[in-house]
Structures are given as structure tokens and as C-alpha cells.
N, CA and C atoms as an extended XYZ file, in Angstrom:
324
Properties=species:S:1:pos:R:3:atomname:S:1:resname:S:1:resid:I:1 pbc="F F F"
N        87.237       82.945      125.484 N   MET     1
C        86.897       82.977      124.540 CA  MET     1
C        86.199       82.454      123.521 C   MET     1
N        85.029       82.675      123.077 N   ASP     2
C        84.431       81.600      122.549 CA  ASP     2
C        85.198       81.170      120.812 C   ASP     2
N        84.604       80.408      120.238 N   LYS     3
C        85.077       79.594      118.633 CA  LYS     3
C        85.606       81.175      117.625 C   LYS     3
N        84.771       81.895      118.144 N   HIS     4
C        85.580       82.868      117.097 CA  HIS     4
C        86.109       84.245      117.443 C   HIS     4
N        86.987       83.339      118.724 N   ASN     5
C        87.850       84.563      119.157 CA  ASN     5
C        87.288       85.693      119.690 C   ASN     5
N        86.091       85.910      119.956 N   LEU     6
C        85.529       86.889      120.552 CA  LEU     6
C        85.269       87.286      121.989 C   LEU     6
N        85.731       88.242      123.034 N   SER     7
C        85.263       87.870      124.006 CA  SER     7
C        84.122       88.155      124.786 C   SER     7
N        83.583       87.058      125.416 N   ARG     8
C        82.565       87.497      126.219 CA  ARG     8
C        82.164       88.202      127.509 C   ARG     8
N        83.065       89.225      127.190 N   GLU     9
C        82.823       90.265      128.103 CA  GLU     9
C        82.533       91.425      127.177 C   GLU     9
N        81.823       92.565      127.897 N   GLU    10
C        81.706       93.806      126.913 CA  GLU    10
C        82.920       94.794      127.406 C   GLU    10
N        83.998       95.599      126.017 N   ASN    11
C        85.237       96.153      126.740 CA  ASN    11
C        84.738       97.608      125.294 C   ASN    11
N        85.503       98.003      126.032 N   ILE    12
C        85.895       99.847      125.245 CA  ILE    12
C        86.728       99.193      124.029 C   ILE    12
N        86.727       99.525      122.764 N   ILE    13
C        87.467       99.155      121.797 CA  ILE    13
C        88.036       99.819      121.381 C   ILE    13
N        87.324      101.170      121.124 N   SER    14
C        87.814      101.913      119.937 CA  SER    14
C        86.773      103.557      120.357 C   SER    14
N        87.834      104.588      119.689 N   SER    15
C        87.181      106.019      120.748 CA  SER    15
C        87.422      106.810      119.070 C   SER    15
N        86.719      108.056      118.768 N   ALA    16
C        86.843      109.215      118.288 CA  ALA    16
C        86.203      110.150      118.638 C   ALA    16
N        86.372      111.247      118.358 N   SER    17
C        85.893      112.978      118.684 CA  SER    17
C        84.907      113.012      117.541 C   SER    17
N        84.131      114.077      118.017 N   TYR    18
C        82.949      114.476      117.278 CA  TYR    18
C        82.896      115.776      117.519 C   TYR    18
N        81.839      116.426      116.731 N   SER    19
C        81.828      118.369      116.989 CA  SER    19
C        80.373      118.169      116.323 C   SER    19
N        79.569      118.732      116.555 N   PHE    20
C        78.298      119.217      116.005 CA  PHE    20
C        77.992      120.618      116.019 C   PHE    20
N        77.501      121.299      114.784 N   GLY    21
C        76.883      122.443      114.818 CA  GLY    21
C        77.900      123.591      114.857 C   GLY    21
N        76.985      125.028      114.956 N   PHE    22
C        77.899      125.945      114.862 CA  PHE    22
C        77.061      127.055      116.426 C   PHE    22
N        78.092      127.783      116.779 N   ALA    23
C        77.761      128.916      118.046 CA  ALA    23
C        76.806      128.506      118.711 C   ALA    23
N        76.767      127.704      119.978 N   PRO    24
C        78.268      126.970      120.125 CA  PRO    24
C        78.082      125.856      119.818 C   PRO    24
N        79.356      125.443      119.160 N   THR    25
C        79.821      124.121      118.758 CA  THR    25
C        80.098      123.033      120.004 C   THR    25
N        78.900      121.711      119.556 N   ILE    26
C        79.314      120.827      120.939 CA  ILE    26
C        80.563      119.644      120.124 C   ILE    26
N        80.969      119.870      121.194 N   THR    27
C        82.383      118.854      120.692 CA  THR    27
C        82.337      117.629      122.074 C   THR    27
N        83.006      116.380      121.504 N   GLY    28
C        83.410      115.542      122.768 CA  GLY    28
C        83.752      114.277      121.836 C   GLY    28
N        84.044      113.121      122.961 N   PHE    29
C        84.464      112.020      122.518 CA  PHE    29
C        83.283      110.472      122.740 C   PHE    29
N        83.135      109.803      121.328 N   VAL    30
C        82.477      108.513      121.494 CA  VAL    30
C        83.304      107.374      121.707 C   VAL    30
N        82.772      106.043      122.505 N   PHE    31
C        83.187      105.361      123.221 CA  PHE    31
C        82.523      104.049      122.094 C   PHE    31
N        82.939      103.105      121.610 N   LEU    32
C        82.727      101.948      120.970 CA  LEU    32
C        82.998      101.196      121.634 C   LEU    32
N        82.197      100.155      121.867 N   THR    33
C        82.386       98.611      123.018 CA  THR    33
C        82.049       97.281      121.797 C   THR    33
N        82.509       96.345      121.650 N   ASN    34
C        82.457       95.237      121.090 CA  ASN    34
C        81.060       94.517      120.964 C   ASN    34
N        80.337       95.455      122.001 N   TYR    35
C        78.837       95.001      121.416 CA  TYR    35
C        77.993       96.266      120.805 C   TYR    35
N        79.093       96.968      120.329 N   GLY    36
C        78.299       97.484      119.584 CA  GLY    36
C        77.669       98.966      120.056 C   GLY    36
N        77.546       99.070      121.514 N   ARG    37
C        76.685       99.903      122.078 CA  ARG    37
C        77.988      100.888      121.938 C   ARG    37
N        77.613      102.818      122.410 N   LEU    38
C        78.031      103.720      121.958 CA  LEU    38
C        77.804      104.427      123.069 C   LEU    38
N        78.993      105.212      123.733 N   PHE    39
C        78.599      105.796      124.807 CA  PHE    39
C        79.425      107.349      124.813 C   PHE    39
N        79.195      108.594      125.208 N   LYS    40
C        79.744      109.771      124.885 CA  LYS    40
C        80.067      110.847      126.083 C   LYS    40
N        81.624      110.985      125.916 N   LEU    41
C        81.525      112.064      126.710 CA  LEU    41
C        81.457      113.589      126.118 C   LEU    41
N        80.630      114.355      126.239 N   GLU    42
C        80.516      115.286      125.733 CA  GLU    42
C        80.894      116.885      126.660 C   GLU    42
N        81.893      117.529      126.000 N   ASN    43
C        82.585      119.018      126.504 CA  ASN    43
C        81.527      119.810      127.260 C   ASN    43
N        81.886      120.152      128.199 N   GLN    44
C        81.214      121.541      128.574 CA  GLN    44
C        81.397      123.064      127.516 C   GLN    44
N        82.285      122.911      126.622 N   ASN    45
C        82.340      123.916      125.989 CA  ASN    45
C        83.602      123.524      125.241 C   ASN    45
N        84.028      124.384      123.968 N   PRO    46
C        85.145      123.871      123.232 CA  PRO    46
C        86.580      123.743      123.688 C   PRO    46
N        86.852      124.613      124.943 N   GLN    47
C        87.740      124.683      125.580 CA  GLN    47
C        87.467      123.866      127.118 C   GLN    47
N        86.349      123.212      127.592 N   VAL    48
C        86.277      122.280      128.669 CA  VAL    48
C        86.054      120.894      128.150 C   VAL    48
N        87.295      120.529      128.783 N   LEU    49
C        86.500      119.012      128.460 CA  LEU    49
C        85.584      117.905      129.285 C   LEU    49
N        84.344      117.846      129.288 N   GLY    50
C        83.208      116.844      129.972 CA  GLY    50
C        83.888      116.011      131.213 C   GLY    50
N        82.728      115.272      131.998 N   LYS    51
C        83.165      114.732      132.941 CA  LYS    51
C        82.144      113.484      133.116 C   LYS    51
N        81.245      113.814      132.200 N   ASN    52
C        80.315      112.404      132.883 CA  ASN    52
C        79.734      112.104      131.227 C   ASN    52
N        79.945      110.633      131.042 N   ILE    53
C        79.732      109.756      130.220 CA  ILE    53
C        78.000      109.373      130.265 C   ILE    53
N        77.985      109.492      128.968 N   SER    54
C        75.881      109.054      128.785 CA  SER    54
C        75.934      107.887      127.474 C   SER    54
N        74.999      107.039      127.288 N   PHE    55
C        75.046      105.686      126.615 CA  PHE    55
C        73.833      106.736      125.500 C   PHE    55
N        74.818      106.606      124.158 N   ILE    56
C        73.610      107.223      122.893 CA  ILE    56
C        72.911      106.139      122.249 C   ILE    56
N        73.409      104.488      121.704 N   THR    57
C        72.885      103.897      121.101 CA  THR    57
C        73.751      102.608      121.234 C   THR    57
N        72.730      101.483      120.393 N   THR    58
C        73.700      100.276      119.980 CA  THR    58
C        73.364      100.400      118.558 C   THR    58
N        74.349       99.953      118.074 N   ILE    59
C        74.854      100.250      116.688 CA  ILE    59
C        73.721       99.081      116.048 C   ILE    59
N        73.896       97.814      116.515 N   ASP    60
C        73.625       96.001      116.244 CA  ASP    60
C        73.870       95.147      117.694 C   ASP    60
N        73.015       94.450      117.119 N   SER    61
C        72.857       93.562      117.973 CA  SER    61
C        74.349       92.615      117.870 C   SER    61
N        75.350       92.950      117.867 N   ARG    62
C        76.673       92.105      117.475 CA  ARG    62
C        77.449       91.619      118.709 C   ARG    62
N        78.856       91.108      118.884 N   LYS    63
C        79.566       90.889      119.872 CA  LYS    63
C        81.015       91.268      119.363 C   LYS    63
N        81.232       91.608      117.695 N   ASP    64
C        82.427       91.578      117.110 CA  ASP    64
C        82.636       92.943      116.338 C   ASP    64
N        82.085       94.071      117.139 N   PHE    65
C        82.444       95.660      116.484 CA  PHE    65
C        84.126       95.856      117.381 C   PHE    65
N        84.941       96.088      116.093 N   ILE    66
C        86.271       96.357      116.261 CA  ILE    66
C        86.923       98.215      115.962 C   ILE    66
N        85.914       98.746      115.317 N   ASN    67
C        86.707       99.621      115.623 CA  ASN    67
C        85.247      101.164      114.957 C   ASN    67
N        85.406      102.063      115.467 N   ILE    68
C        84.618      103.419      114.950 CA  ILE    68
C        85.326      104.343      114.499 C   ILE    68
N        85.592      104.917      113.489 N   SER    69
C        86.041      106.248      113.083 CA  SER    69
C        85.434      107.150      112.169 C   SER    69
N        86.068      108.569      112.122 N   ARG    70
C        85.036      109.774      111.923 CA  ARG    70
C        86.261      110.234      110.803 C   ARG    70
N        85.158      111.271      109.732 N   ILE    71
C        86.195      111.439      108.404 CA  ILE    71
C        85.223      113.262      108.345 C   ILE    71
N        85.972      114.077      107.986 N   VAL    72
C        84.938      115.375      107.842 CA  VAL    72
C        85.176      116.107      106.886 C   VAL    72
N        84.507      116.676      106.045 N   TYR    73
C        84.944      117.368      105.073 CA  TYR    73
C        84.490      119.175      105.191 C   TYR    73
N        85.019      119.723      104.571 N   ALA    74
C        84.432      121.348      104.178 CA  ALA    74
C        84.931      121.676      105.424 C   ALA    74
N        85.935      121.950      106.341 N   GLU    75
C        86.291      122.233      107.417 CA  GLU    75
C        85.522      122.148      108.840 C   GLU    75
N        85.602      120.845      108.911 N   ASP    76
C        84.259      120.763      109.649 CA  ASP    76
C        82.740      120.897      109.760 C   ASP    76
N        82.326      121.482      108.861 N   ILE    77
C        80.453      121.421      108.281 CA  ILE    77
C        80.225      120.165      108.045 C   ILE    77
N        81.166      118.993      107.901 N   LYS    78
C        80.250      117.862      107.425 CA  LYS    78
C        81.177      116.608      107.910 C   LYS    78
N        80.202      115.910      109.003 N   GLN    79
C        81.119      114.320      108.956 CA  GLN    79
C        80.469      113.469      108.845 C   GLN    79
N        81.063      112.213      109.100 N   TYR    80
C        80.453      110.861      108.900 CA  TYR    80
C        81.293      110.311      110.006 C   TYR    80
N        80.829      108.936      110.226 N   PHE    81
C        80.993      107.676      111.387 CA  PHE    81
C        81.376      106.806      110.514 C   PHE    81
N        81.754      105.901      110.919 N   SER    82
C        82.058      104.426      110.179 CA  SER    82
C        82.208      103.869      111.877 C   SER    82
N        81.306      102.340      111.526 N   ALA    83
C        82.050      101.261      112.630 CA  ALA    83
C        82.116       99.712      111.827 C   ALA    83
N        82.968       99.202      112.106 N   ILE    84
C        83.707       98.298      111.228 CA  ILE    84
C        83.490       96.596      112.514 C   ILE    84
N        83.027       95.932      111.993 N   THR    85
C        82.850       94.387      112.288 CA  THR    85
C        84.446       93.479      112.047 C   THR    85
N        84.530       92.519      113.192 N   LYS    86
C        85.739       91.217      112.670 CA  LYS    86
C        85.508       91.191      111.623 C   LYS    86
N        84.152       90.361      111.636 N   SER    87
C        83.933       89.838      109.920 CA  SER    87
C        83.907       90.391      108.942 C   SER    87
N        83.945       92.293      109.214 N   GLY    88
C        83.552       93.317      108.087 CA  GLY    88
C        81.978       93.997      107.642 C   GLY    88
N        81.408       93.787      108.521 N   ILE    89
C        80.175       94.516      107.828 CA  ILE    89
C        80.638       95.685      108.248 C   ILE    89
N        80.020       96.847      107.575 N   VAL    90
C        80.680       98.266      108.041 CA  VAL    90
C        79.474       99.207      107.907 C   VAL    90
N        79.277       99.333      109.293 N   TYR    91
C        78.205      100.524      109.435 CA  TYR    91
C        78.103      102.174      109.323 C   TYR    91
N        77.655      103.028      108.803 N   THR    92
C        77.645      104.307      108.808 CA  THR    92
C        76.674      104.947      109.317 C   THR    92
N        77.013      106.313      109.845 N   SER    93
C        76.052      107.597      110.313 CA  SER    93
C        76.683      109.113      110.350 C   SER    93
N        76.041      109.412      110.411 N   GLU    94
C        75.573      111.486      110.106 CA  GLU    94
C        75.534      111.624      111.232 C   GLU    94
N        75.235      111.082      112.828 N   ASN    95
C        74.215      111.880      113.693 CA  ASN    95
C        75.159      110.993      114.887 C   ASN    95
N        75.578      109.821      115.046 N   LEU    96
C        75.835      108.945      115.966 CA  LEU    96
C        74.689      108.291      116.915 C   LEU    96
N        73.127      108.625      116.095 N   LYS    97
C        72.174      107.939      116.974 CA  LYS    97
C        71.644      106.739      115.873 C   LYS    97
N        71.702      106.909      114.558 N   GLU    98
C        70.753      106.373      113.437 CA  GLU    98
C        72.636      105.638      112.678 C   GLU    98
N        72.542      104.535      112.601 N   TRP    99
C        73.274      103.865      111.758 CA  TRP    99
C        72.594      103.186      110.693 C   TRP    99
N        73.556      102.938      109.630 N   ASP   100
C        72.911      101.870      108.618 CA  ASP   100
C        74.007      101.429      107.928 C   ASP   100
N        73.742      100.010      107.856 N   ARG   101
C        74.777       98.293      107.414 CA  ARG   101
C        74.786       98.927      106.180 C   ARG   101
N        76.062       99.457      105.699 N   SER   102
C        76.089      100.082      104.318 CA  SER   102
C        76.240       98.964      103.700 C   SER   102
N        77.853       98.368      104.073 N   SER   103
C        78.443       97.212      102.920 CA  SER   103
C        78.831       96.085      103.734 C   SER   103
N        79.708       95.295      103.331 N   VAL   104
C        80.053       94.100      103.519 CA  VAL   104
C        81.777       93.682      103.033 C   VAL   104
N        82.535       93.915      104.013 N   ILE   105
C        84.125       93.257      102.935 CA  ILE   105
C        83.913       92.451      102.677 C   ILE   105
N        84.108       91.393      101.939 N   LYS   106
C        84.326       89.905      101.453 CA  LYS   106
C        85.930       89.793      102.216 C   LYS   106
N        86.107       88.973      103.313 N   LEU   107
C        87.064       88.359      103.868 CA  LEU   107
C        87.337       87.021      103.290 C   LEU   107
N        88.285       86.979      103.005 N   LYS   108
C        89.265       85.338      102.782 CA  LYS   108
C        89.430       84.348      103.994 C   LYS   108
């Protein structure tokens, strides 16, 4: 561990589900590493889980990501994702590919 108590190795630290589109709906799971890299396990269809993991993107070139969350509005019509770092930087996305650095939580 380094002086900031961060792992020197990349690890999966959080996951969330996702759902895109209508007829057919594309569903799956997204996995976040402490290095900010996102991977997905896309389901074959809404009733059959997927088997292949693929890389989506890197949110930012940091090594202190700790969580990813999803919030859904209007009966699954609109969704947003947020990812946060240990130092309090919040990133948001609508599509898991493009991320914005939205705000910073001022920690003591």
C-alpha cells in the first residue's frame, strides 16, 4: 500500500446493473476497478445472462475509485450513473462511455 492507502494492484471494487433501449432491451452488469476502468457483462437477452466480459472505457486516469451507482427515473426510461473516488471526486454518465467530472465533495 502507498502513503494514500491505495492498492498498487488493480481490483474490481464495485458493480451496478444497466438497461438500455426498448424492444429489445439491452441489460447487463458494469464492473468498476479502482483504476477507473469499466467492464461490462452484457446479457444475451433480458432472460439469459451473458458470459463475455468486455472493456468499455476508463473514466479518468486515477487509482482511487471506490464505487459506481445507477439511478433510474420514469420506470426505467432514463438512467444516470455516478462513480466516486476516495478523495471525493464525483463523475457522472448517461451511457457508461462518456464521463463528466461533475463535482468534488470537500472532505475533512
